[in-house]
Structures are given as C-alpha cells and as structure tokens.
C-alpha positions as CSV (number, residue, x, y, z in Angstrom):
1,M,-11.5,5.1,-19.1
2,K,-14.7,7.1,-18.4
3,N,-15.6,5.6,-15.1
4,L,-12.7,4.1,-13.1
5,L,-13.6,2.1,-9.9
6,V,-10.9,2.4,-7.3
7,T,-11.3,0.0,-4.4
8,G,-9.8,0.9,-1.1
9,G,-9.4,4.5,-2.2
10,C,-9.4,5.9,1.3
11,G,-6.4,3.9,2.4
12,F,-2.8,4.9,2.2
13,I,-1.9,4.0,-1.4
14,G,-5.4,4.3,-2.8
15,S,-5.9,7.8,-1.6
16,N,-2.4,8.8,-2.9
17,F,-3.4,7.3,-6.2
18,I,-6.6,9.3,-6.5
19,R,-4.8,12.5,-5.5
20,F,-2.2,11.7,-8.2
21,L,-4.7,10.9,-10.9
22,L,-7.4,13.5,-10.8
23,P,-5.3,16.5,-11.6
24,R,-3.5,14.8,-14.6
25,A,-4.2,16.1,-18.1
26,D,-4.2,12.6,-19.5
27,F,-7.1,11.4,-17.4
28,T,-10.4,13.1,-17.9
29,G,-12.7,10.4,-16.6
30,R,-14.4,10.0,-13.3
31,I,-13.2,8.1,-10.2
32,V,-15.6,6.1,-8.1
33,N,-14.0,5.3,-4.8
34,L,-15.4,2.2,-3.0
35,D,-14.1,1.9,0.6
36,N,-15.6,0.2,3.6
37,L,-13.8,2.7,6.0
38,T,-12.3,0.0,8.2
39,Y,-9.8,1.1,10.8
40,A,-7.1,2.2,8.2
41,G,-9.5,3.8,5.8
42,N,-9.9,7.6,6.2
43,A,-12.3,9.6,4.0
44,E,-10.7,12.7,5.2
45,N,-7.6,11.9,3.1
46,L,-9.6,13.0,0.1
47,T,-11.8,15.9,1.4
48,D,-10.0,18.5,-0.8
49,M,-10.3,16.2,-3.9
50,A,-14.0,15.9,-3.4
51,Q,-14.3,19.7,-3.2
52,E,-12.0,20.4,-6.1
53,Y,-13.5,17.7,-8.4
54,P,-17.2,17.4,-7.5
55,D,-18.1,16.1,-10.9
56,R,-15.3,13.7,-11.3
57,Y,-14.9,12.1,-7.8
58,V,-17.6,10.0,-6.2
59,F,-17.3,8.2,-2.8
60,E,-19.3,5.0,-2.1
61,R,-19.0,3.3,1.2
62,G,-19.3,-0.5,0.9
63,D,-17.7,-3.9,1.2
64,V,-15.9,-5.5,-1.8
65,C,-17.1,-8.8,-0.3
66,D,-20.8,-7.9,-0.9
67,P,-21.9,-8.9,-4.4
68,L,-25.1,-6.8,-4.1
69,V,-23.1,-3.6,-3.3
70,L,-20.8,-4.3,-6.2
71,A,-23.5,-5.0,-8.7
72,D,-25.3,-1.7,-7.8
73,I,-22.1,0.3,-8.1
74,F,-21.0,-1.3,-11.4
75,S,-24.4,-0.6,-12.9
76,R,-25.2,2.8,-11.4
77,H,-21.8,4.3,-12.3
78,D,-21.3,2.5,-15.6
79,I,-17.9,1.2,-14.5
80,D,-15.5,0.4,-17.4
81,A,-12.2,0.0,-15.6
82,V,-11.1,-1.2,-12.1
83,C,-8.0,-0.5,-10.0
84,H,-8.1,-2.8,-7.0
85,F,-6.3,-1.6,-3.9
86,A,-8.7,-2.8,-1.2
87,A,-6.9,-5.2,1.1
88,E,-6.0,-5.9,4.7
89,S,-2.3,-5.3,4.6
90,H,-0.7,-5.4,8.1
91,V,1.4,-8.6,8.6
92,D,1.2,-8.5,12.4
93,R,-2.6,-8.2,12.3
94,S,-2.7,-11.2,10.0
95,I,-0.8,-13.3,12.5
96,T,-3.2,-12.7,15.3
97,G,-6.4,-12.4,13.3
98,P,-6.2,-13.9,9.8
99,D,-9.9,-14.1,9.2
100,A,-10.3,-10.6,7.9
101,F,-7.4,-11.2,5.5
102,I,-9.0,-14.2,4.0
103,Q,-12.4,-12.4,3.6
104,T,-11.2,-9.1,2.2
105,N,-8.2,-10.2,0.2
106,I,-9.5,-13.4,-1.3
107,V,-13.3,-13.4,-1.2
108,G,-13.4,-9.6,-1.9
109,T,-11.1,-10.1,-5.0
110,F,-13.3,-13.0,-6.2
111,Q,-16.5,-11.0,-5.9
112,L,-14.9,-8.0,-7.7
113,L,-13.8,-10.3,-10.5
114,E,-17.2,-11.8,-10.8
115,Q,-18.8,-8.4,-11.3
116,A,-16.1,-7.4,-13.8
117,R,-16.5,-10.4,-16.0
118,R,-20.2,-9.6,-16.4
119,L,-19.2,-6.3,-18.2
120,D,-18.1,-8.3,-21.2
121,D,-16.5,-6.0,-23.8
122,R,-17.2,-2.9,-21.8
123,L,-14.4,-3.6,-19.4
124,I,-11.2,-1.8,-20.5
125,R,-8.9,-2.9,-17.8
126,F,-8.8,-4.7,-14.4
127,H,-5.6,-3.8,-12.5
128,H,-4.8,-5.7,-9.4
129,V,-2.3,-4.2,-6.9
130,S,-0.3,-6.7,-4.9
131,T,2.9,-7.1,-2.9
132,D,6.4,-8.5,-3.2
133,E,5.7,-10.5,0.0
134,V,4.0,-13.2,-2.1
135,Y,7.5,-14.3,-3.2
136,G,8.7,-15.1,0.3
137,S,12.2,-14.3,1.6
138,L,15.5,-13.8,-0.2
139,G,18.9,-14.7,0.9
140,A,21.8,-12.2,0.9
141,A,21.8,-12.0,-2.9
142,G,19.4,-11.9,-5.8
143,H,16.1,-10.1,-6.6
144,F,12.5,-10.9,-7.1
145,T,11.5,-11.0,-10.7
146,E,8.1,-11.6,-12.3
147,Q,9.1,-15.3,-12.8
148,T,10.0,-15.8,-9.1
149,P,7.9,-18.7,-7.6
150,Y,5.4,-17.8,-4.9
151,R,6.4,-18.7,-1.4
152,P,4.3,-16.7,1.0
153,N,5.2,-16.9,4.7
154,S,2.4,-15.1,6.5
155,P,-1.4,-15.2,6.4
156,Y,-1.3,-11.7,4.8
157,S,1.1,-12.7,2.0
158,A,-0.7,-16.0,1.5
159,S,-4.0,-14.1,1.0
160,K,-2.4,-11.8,-1.5
161,A,-0.9,-14.7,-3.4
162,S,-4.3,-16.3,-3.5
163,S,-5.8,-13.1,-4.9
164,D,-3.1,-12.8,-7.5
165,H,-3.8,-16.4,-8.7
166,L,-7.5,-15.6,-9.0
167,V,-6.9,-12.6,-11.1
168,R,-4.6,-14.6,-13.5
169,A,-7.2,-17.4,-13.6
170,Y,-10.0,-15.1,-14.6
171,A,-7.8,-13.7,-17.4
172,K,-7.1,-17.1,-18.8
173,T,-10.5,-18.6,-18.2
174,Y,-12.8,-15.7,-19.0
175,G,-10.6,-13.4,-21.1
176,L,-10.6,-10.5,-18.6
177,P,-8.2,-7.7,-19.7
178,V,-6.1,-7.8,-16.5
179,T,-2.8,-6.5,-15.4
180,L,-1.1,-7.1,-12.0
181,S,1.7,-5.3,-10.1
182,N,3.8,-6.5,-7.1
183,C,5.4,-3.6,-5.3
184,S,8.0,-3.2,-2.6
185,N,7.4,-1.4,0.7
186,N,5.7,1.9,0.2
187,Y,6.1,5.0,2.4
188,G,4.9,8.6,2.2
189,P,2.0,10.8,3.3
190,F,-1.3,9.5,4.7
191,Q,0.1,6.1,5.9
192,F,-1.7,4.7,8.9
193,P,0.5,4.9,12.0
194,E,0.8,1.1,12.6
195,K,3.5,0.8,9.8
196,L,7.2,1.1,10.5
197,I,8.0,4.6,9.2
198,P,5.0,6.6,10.6
199,L,5.1,4.7,13.9
200,M,8.8,5.6,14.3
201,V,8.2,9.2,13.4
202,L,5.5,9.6,16.0
203,N,7.3,7.8,18.7
204,A,10.4,9.8,18.1
205,L,8.5,13.0,18.3
206,E,7.0,12.0,21.7
207,Q,10.3,10.6,23.0
208,K,8.9,7.1,23.2
209,P,10.8,3.8,22.7
210,L,11.4,2.9,19.0
211,P,10.6,-0.9,18.9
212,V,12.7,-2.7,16.3
213,Y,12.1,-6.4,15.6
214,G,14.9,-8.9,16.1
215,D,18.4,-7.6,15.3
216,G,17.0,-4.9,12.9
217,K,18.9,-6.3,9.9
218,N,15.8,-7.4,8.0
219,V,16.1,-5.8,4.5
220,R,13.3,-4.1,2.5
221,D,13.2,-2.2,-0.8
222,W,11.6,1.1,-0.2
223,L,9.3,2.9,-2.7
224,Y,7.9,6.4,-2.4
225,V,4.2,6.1,-2.7
226,V,3.8,8.8,-5.5
227,D,6.4,6.9,-7.6
228,H,4.2,3.8,-7.1
229,C,1.1,5.6,-8.2
230,R,2.8,6.8,-11.3
231,A,3.9,3.3,-12.1
232,I,0.3,2.0,-11.7
233,W,-1.0,4.6,-14.1
234,E,1.6,3.6,-16.6
235,I,0.5,0.0,-16.3
236,L,-3.2,0.9,-16.6
237,V,-2.7,2.9,-19.9
238,K,0.3,1.1,-21.5
239,G,0.8,-2.3,-19.8
240,R,0.3,-5.4,-21.8
241,E,-2.9,-7.4,-20.9
242,G,-2.3,-10.4,-18.8
243,E,1.2,-9.2,-17.7
244,T,2.6,-8.7,-14.2
245,Y,5.0,-5.8,-13.4
246,N,7.2,-5.6,-10.4
247,I,7.6,-2.1,-9.0
248,G,10.5,-1.3,-6.7
249,G,12.4,1.7,-5.5
250,D,15.8,0.2,-6.1
251,C,16.5,1.2,-2.5
252,E,17.4,-1.7,-0.2
253,M,17.7,-0.7,3.5
254,E,18.1,-2.6,6.7
255,N,15.2,-1.7,9.1
256,I,17.7,-0.4,11.7
257,D,19.1,2.0,9.2
258,V,15.6,3.2,8.3
259,V,14.9,3.9,11.9
260,K,18.2,5.7,12.5
261,S,17.6,7.9,9.5
262,I,14.2,8.9,10.9
263,C,15.8,9.7,14.2
264,D,18.3,12.0,12.5
265,I,15.7,13.9,10.5
266,V,13.4,14.4,13.5
267,D,16.4,15.5,15.6
268,K,17.2,18.1,12.9
269,L,13.6,19.3,12.3
270,R,12.4,19.1,15.9
271,P,15.4,19.5,18.2
272,E,14.8,19.3,21.9
273,D,17.3,21.1,24.2
274,G,18.8,18.8,26.8
275,Q,17.6,15.6,25.1
276,P,19.9,13.0,23.7
277,S,19.6,11.8,20.1
278,R,16.5,10.0,19.2
279,R,18.7,7.1,18.3
280,D,19.0,6.4,22.0
281,L,15.2,5.5,22.0
282,I,15.8,2.5,19.7
283,T,14.8,-0.7,21.6
284,F,15.1,-4.2,20.1
285,V,12.1,-6.4,20.7
286,V,11.3,-10.1,20.1
287,D,11.1,-10.8,16.4
288,R,7.7,-11.5,14.9
289,P,6.8,-15.1,13.7
290,G,7.8,-15.9,10.2
291,H,9.6,-12.5,9.7
292,D,11.0,-12.6,6.1
293,R,14.7,-11.7,6.1
294,R,15.1,-9.8,2.9
295,Y,13.0,-8.5,0.0
296,A,14.5,-6.9,-3.2
297,I,12.7,-6.1,-6.4
298,D,14.0,-6.3,-10.0
299,S,11.9,-3.7,-11.7
300,S,13.7,-3.8,-15.1
301,K,10.6,-5.0,-16.9
302,I,8.5,-1.9,-16.1
303,R,11.5,0.3,-16.7
304,D,12.3,-1.2,-20.1
305,E,8.7,-1.7,-21.4
306,L,7.0,1.4,-20.0
307,G,9.8,3.8,-19.3
308,W,9.0,4.2,-15.6
309,T,11.7,5.0,-13.1
310,P,11.3,6.3,-9.5
311,A,11.7,10.0,-9.1
312,E,12.6,9.9,-5.4
313,N,15.6,8.3,-3.7
314,F,15.4,7.3,-0.1
315,A,16.9,10.5,1.2
316,S,14.5,12.8,-0.7
317,G,11.5,10.6,-0.2
318,M,12.1,10.3,3.5
319,A,12.6,14.0,4.0
320,K,9.3,14.6,2.4
321,T,7.6,11.9,4.4
322,V,8.9,12.9,7.8
323,G,8.2,16.6,7.0
324,W,4.6,15.7,6.1
325,Y,4.0,14.0,9.4
326,L,5.5,16.9,11.4
327,D,3.3,19.3,9.5
328,H,0.0,17.3,9.9
329,G,-0.4,16.9,13.6
330,D,-4.2,17.4,13.4
331,W,-4.5,14.6,10.9
332,I,-2.4,12.3,13.2
333,D,-4.5,13.2,16.3
334,R,-7.8,12.4,14.5
335,V,-6.5,9.1,13.1
336,R,-5.2,8.0,16.5
337,S,-8.4,9.0,18.3
338,G,-10.3,6.1,16.7
339,E,-9.8,2.4,17.1
340,Y,-6.0,2.5,16.7
341,R,-4.1,2.8,20.0
342,R,-0.6,1.9,19.0
343,W,-1.8,-1.5,18.0
344,I,1.7,-3.0,18.0
345,E,2.1,-2.1,21.7
346,T,-1.2,-3.7,22.7
347,Q,-0.2,-6.9,20.9
348,Y,3.5,-7.2,21.9
349,G,3.7,-4.8,24.9
350,S,5.5,-1.5,25.1
351,P,9.2,-2.2,24.7
352,G,11.2,-1.1,27.7
C-alpha cells in the first residue's frame, strides 16, 4: 500500500488508527485522511501526526457522498487502498434524525465503492469498518458470529447493515478486493463525549447526574480502541479477500457496571473531600426506543486465522481511558465549545 485512503480519519476510531499506523515499521506508505469535519470530527486529534510525518500524512476535507471530491482525491493522490471508517455512529441521533445516517453511511459507501471499482487492478484492498449492531439483539446466551443473520433494530444499525451489503455486492459483482469487520463497542482516547464512557467520566468529574438508560442491565462487549486498530491492520495485510471478521474484546459488561467502574476510578484519581462516592450520582432514565438488550462477539475467526488477540482487558483499558480524559481537559473544553452541548440532555432532558 503506497497511498492508503482513510475516510473519517478525524473521528474517534479513525484518528486512533492513523496514530497507530504511521509509526509502524511495517507500513511505509502515505495516509490520505478524508474527513468532512462534522460535529464529531476533530482535526486536532492528529496535529502532532501531521507535524511528525509531513511527507506521509495528508488531510483532505470533503464529503464521501460527493463523487467529484472522491474522483479528485483518488486521482490526485494515486490511491491504491481504502480503509473506510466514515460514518454517522450515534444510535440516539439516528432515532431523532435518521437522514444523515442514510446519506453518509449508505450513499457515502456507495460513492466510495464506485470510485474504487474504477481503479481496476490498481486497487489492493478496500476494507469496510462496521459494527456488531447489524446483528440485532442477543438473549442471555450465545454470541454473534460471522454467520449470524442481520437483524438491525435502529436507523443507525440498519444503515450500517445496508453499507455492509453494498460492499459484499461490489465484491461479488465487480470483483473488488474487499474485507469487512464488525466490531463491538470501542472505548479509549479521543472519543466524542456523547458516548457512554466519556460522558460518564465528564459528568462524574463535574458532580453531575450520571444518566443510565432503563435498568442499566443492557450488556455490551467492550473493546479498547488500539486493540481494534491493530485488528484492522491485521485484516488489511493478511485477511482473506471477501471475508468478514468479527472483532470483540471478550469483555461483556452490564452498562451499570461500566458506570460504577468509572465512578470508582474517578473517585480514586480525583477525590473530593466531603463528597460522597460518584456512584451516588447514578440516575436511571427512561430507556431509549429499540434499545438492544445484549451484544456479544465471537472473535475466534480473527484469532485463529490472523493470530490477533486483544492486549487490554477492561480494567487496564478503562484505567488508561479515564486517565486520558483526566489529563486532557483542554481537548475536552475545545470539543465541548462547538456544536455539542451534552446532546443527550437536550434530547431527553437532564435526569434529576
């Protein structure tokens, strides 16, 4: 790969992937980061990378839905591989405003595939990053495998399922050298503060209520973002064309237990005299529509075929994550000074 196009590279997982990849000895190519800098995209996430790798990192602001923008970037930068992160990804936002999810996640993927297939033999790999939410909801037992039928339950997961199907169709119809991955819930540095873990960290720091949907017993499999990035790289260089790989952290947790663990870490790292435990801030709020009860990933395929395993368990990954947010108050202040104003509170009210 001489010129790898990373879409959505200023977002949470995309920026972590670029930060992971550029210093590696086994990647000597150039990264072209295409990002439209919507509310969750932050070019500041990669300022140091741009300074350290001026000849190997290029930023292009643009919309994956715009075929003229894509044609120009593919031609001007001689793109020979694609890693597609760009997506609207917040389930709550998809419930109140699904339009953007249809455009970015479905139409954007279609336009990107159209450009990629025009490369003919020059295209080395098109990797599509997706989610375990396309599979729907599990009961108390079992795990999602690569053969699990799709049953998306939100506009977000339906849009990602649609994009997955498009990628597979282009592989079968046009012979594109694609791979796909469906990952469990990511956490780690640079995550936009609308998501569960950073939202709880920031609210706990400020002694604000910690809103937990329903009874808090919804289960997610948690994956540290750097482990996810390493898995994607393994798929890009060693994955079999046309194959899907599930990526999970082998770490099922009820949401309420995740929030309690955050409270305990914040209490330890930022104790406040005379204040009760942050656990006392937990407030249960009305569940969101269509809230899937449980996700759990079987990642044996990527472990067996590519030798990948997560390096972080939940305790070690969460300690790194909470510590990062506590140490990066300036980044948090700048992120929150933009459009984002605790979006969940504006939509559902401040729990009290």
